[in-house]
C-alpha positions in Angstrom: -20.1 48.1 0.9 -18.9 44.8 2.1 -16.9 42.3 -0.3 -20.0 40.0 -0.2 -22.3 43.0 -1.3 -19.8 44.0 -4.0 -19.6 40.4 -5.1 -23.3 39.9 -5.3 -23.5 43.1 -7.5 -20.8 41.9 -9.7 -22.7 38.5 -10.2 -25.8 40.2 -11.0 -24.2 42.8 -13.5 -22.4 40.1 -15.2 -25.4 37.8 -15.4 -27.3 40.5 -17.3 -24.4 41.2 -19.6 -23.7 37.6 -20.3 -26.7 35.5 -19.7 -25.1 32.5 -21.5 -22.4 31.5 -19.0 -20.7 28.8 -21.1 -17.2 27.4 -21.1 -15.2 28.3 -24.0 -13.6 25.0 -24.6 -15.5 22.6 -26.8 -16.0 19.0 -25.5 -18.5 16.2 -25.8 -18.1 14.5 -22.4 -16.3 14.9 -19.1 -13.0 13.3 -20.3 -12.9 15.4 -23.3 -13.3 18.4 -21.2 -10.5 17.2 -18.9 -8.2 16.8 -22.0 -9.3 20.2 -23.3 -8.5 21.9 -20.1 -5.1 20.3 -19.8 -4.3 21.4 -23.3 -5.3 24.9 -22.6 -2.4 25.5 -20.2 -0.2 28.1 -21.5 -2.3 28.0 -24.6 -5.4 29.9 -25.9 -8.8 28.2 -25.9 -9.3 29.1 -29.4 -6.2 27.2 -30.3 -7.3 24.1 -28.3 -10.7 24.2 -30.0 -8.9 23.9 -33.5 -6.8 21.0 -32.3 -9.2 18.8 -30.4 -11.7 17.8 -33.1 -9.0 15.7 -34.9 -7.9 14.2 -31.3 -11.5 13.5 -30.2 -12.3 12.0 -33.6 -9.3 9.4 -33.4 -9.6 8.7 -29.7 -13.2 8.1 -28.5 -13.0 6.0 -25.4 -10.9 6.0 -22.1 -9.5 2.7 -23.5 -8.4 4.4 -26.7 -6.5 7.2 -24.8 -4.9 4.6 -22.3 -3.6 2.5 -25.2 -2.6 5.4 -27.3 0.8 5.8 -28.9 2.4 8.9 -27.1 4.1 9.9 -30.4 0.8 10.1 -32.2 -1.0 12.1 -29.5 2.1 14.5 -29.5 1.6 14.9 -33.2 -2.0 15.7 -32.9 -1.6 18.2 -30.0 1.8 19.7 -31.2 0.5 23.3 -31.8 -0.8 23.7 -28.2 2.7 23.8 -26.8 4.3 21.6 -24.2 3.0 18.8 -26.2 5.4 16.1 -24.8 4.3 16.7 -21.3 0.6 17.2 -22.1 0.5 14.0 -24.3 2.0 12.0 -21.4 -0.4 13.5 -19.0 -3.5 12.8 -21.2 -2.5 9.1 -21.7 -1.8 9.0 -17.9 -5.1 10.5 -16.9 -6.9 7.9 -18.8 -4.9 5.0 -17.4 -5.4 6.2 -13.8 -9.2 6.9 -14.3 -9.6 3.4 -15.4 -7.4 1.7 -12.8 -8.3 3.9 -9.7 -11.9 5.3 -10.5 -13.6 2.4 -12.1 -13.5 4.3 -15.6 -15.4 7.4 -14.3 -13.9 10.9 -14.2 -13.8 11.9 -10.4 -16.4 14.4 -9.0 -14.2 16.0 -6.3 -11.0 18.1 -6.1 -9.0 15.7 -4.2 -9.4 12.7 -6.6 -9.2 15.0 -9.7 -5.8 16.4 -8.7 -4.4 13.1 -8.2 -4.5 12.7 -12.0 -1.4 13.4 -13.9 -1.2 17.2 -14.9 -4.5 18.1 -13.2 -4.3 21.1 -11.0 -7.0 22.9 -8.8 -8.0 25.2 -11.8 -8.9 22.1 -14.0 -10.5 20.2 -11.0 -12.7 23.1 -10.3 -13.8 23.3 -13.9 -14.8 19.7 -14.1 -16.6 19.9 -10.7 -18.4 23.0 -11.8 -19.2 22.2 -15.4 -19.6 18.5 -15.4 -21.0 17.7 -11.8 -22.8 21.2 -11.0 -20.9 21.7 -7.7 -19.8 25.2 -6.5 -16.6 26.0 -8.0 -14.1 28.7 -8.6 -11.8 28.4 -11.6 -9.0 30.7 -10.8 -7.7 31.5 -14.5 -5.8 34.7 -15.3 -8.9 36.6 -16.3 -10.7 35.9 -13.0 -7.5 36.7 -10.9 -7.0 40.1 -12.8 -10.6 41.1 -12.8 -11.4 40.3 -9.1 -8.3 42.1 -8.0 -9.4 45.3 -9.9 -12.9 45.1 -8.5 -11.5 44.9 -5.1 -12.9 41.3 -4.3 -9.5 40.0 -3.7 -5.9 41.4 -3.2 -3.8 38.6 -4.2 -2.4 36.9 -7.4 -2.0 33.5 -5.9 -4.6 31.3 -7.6 -5.2 29.0 -4.5 -5.9 32.2 -2.4 -8.3 33.7 -5.0 -10.1 30.5 -5.2 -10.5 30.4 -1.3 -11.3 34.0 -0.8 -13.9 34.1 -3.7 -15.6 31.0 -2.4 -16.0 32.8 0.9 -17.9 35.8 -0.7 -19.6 34.3 -3.8 -23.1 32.9 -3.7 -22.2 29.0 -4.0 -24.7 28.5 -6.9 -23.4 31.4 -8.8 -19.6 30.8 -8.4 -19.0 28.6 -11.4 -20.9 30.8 -13.9 -19.4 33.9 -12.4 -15.9 32.6 -13.5 -17.0 31.9 -17.1 -18.5 35.4 -17.3 -15.4 37.0 -16.0 -13.4 35.2 -18.8 -15.9 36.6 -21.5 -15.8 40.0 -19.8 -12.0 40.0 -19.7 -11.9 39.3 -23.4 -14.6 41.8 -24.4 -14.3 44.8 -22.0 -11.9 44.4 -19.2 -9.0 43.8 -21.3 -5.5 43.5 -19.9 -3.6 46.8 -19.8 -6.4 48.6 -21.8 -9.7 48.0 -19.9 -12.8 49.9 -21.3 -14.0 51.2 -18.0 -16.5 53.4 -19.7 -18.3 50.4 -21.1 -18.1 48.1 -18.1 -21.2 47.0 -16.5 -19.4 46.8 -13.2 -17.7 50.3 -13.3 -20.0 51.8 -10.6 -18.7 49.4 -7.9 -15.3 48.5 -9.3 -12.5 49.9 -7.0 -10.1 50.2 -9.8 -12.6 52.2 -12.2 -13.3 54.6 -9.3 
């Protein structure tokens, strides 16, 4: 079985298991998703979803964020960890989007990663979820699971992204990443995977 064949089998199996491939971060628009994703670094999505309603209620527009008092943002996001850096980045993102991108969240990796605190993982999420472009969000679940499956043999996020883009059907790549997160939480749990319950066990290198 080639890696492309294995990848397609994985895509189809996860699609049946998790038909609703949705991002676990709650957001009402593209900038809110950008903010939520920035907050999720070294923090659980569940915690971010507890914190963001108050933040999104107080700050509704790009201008609100651009003119925000950093101490106030810090207080609102404090429990997400690394709150000083994240607050500074959130305000900086809004300011740069207004000044450099005509108040529109960019739709490509290069421009997105020019924003404060935005790496390739966040940029891919925005490109995939907001703009419907082929994307690979190399989070910890995806990296771990695709290594176990034998689709990649590296823990480097950039290499995982590039290698998966080469073997996944482009139109399926973004949803595949979301489904891997769901699968990683429900079945392929770190250090205690439930291989007997796994929909991909028959073509997983680790399970076999």
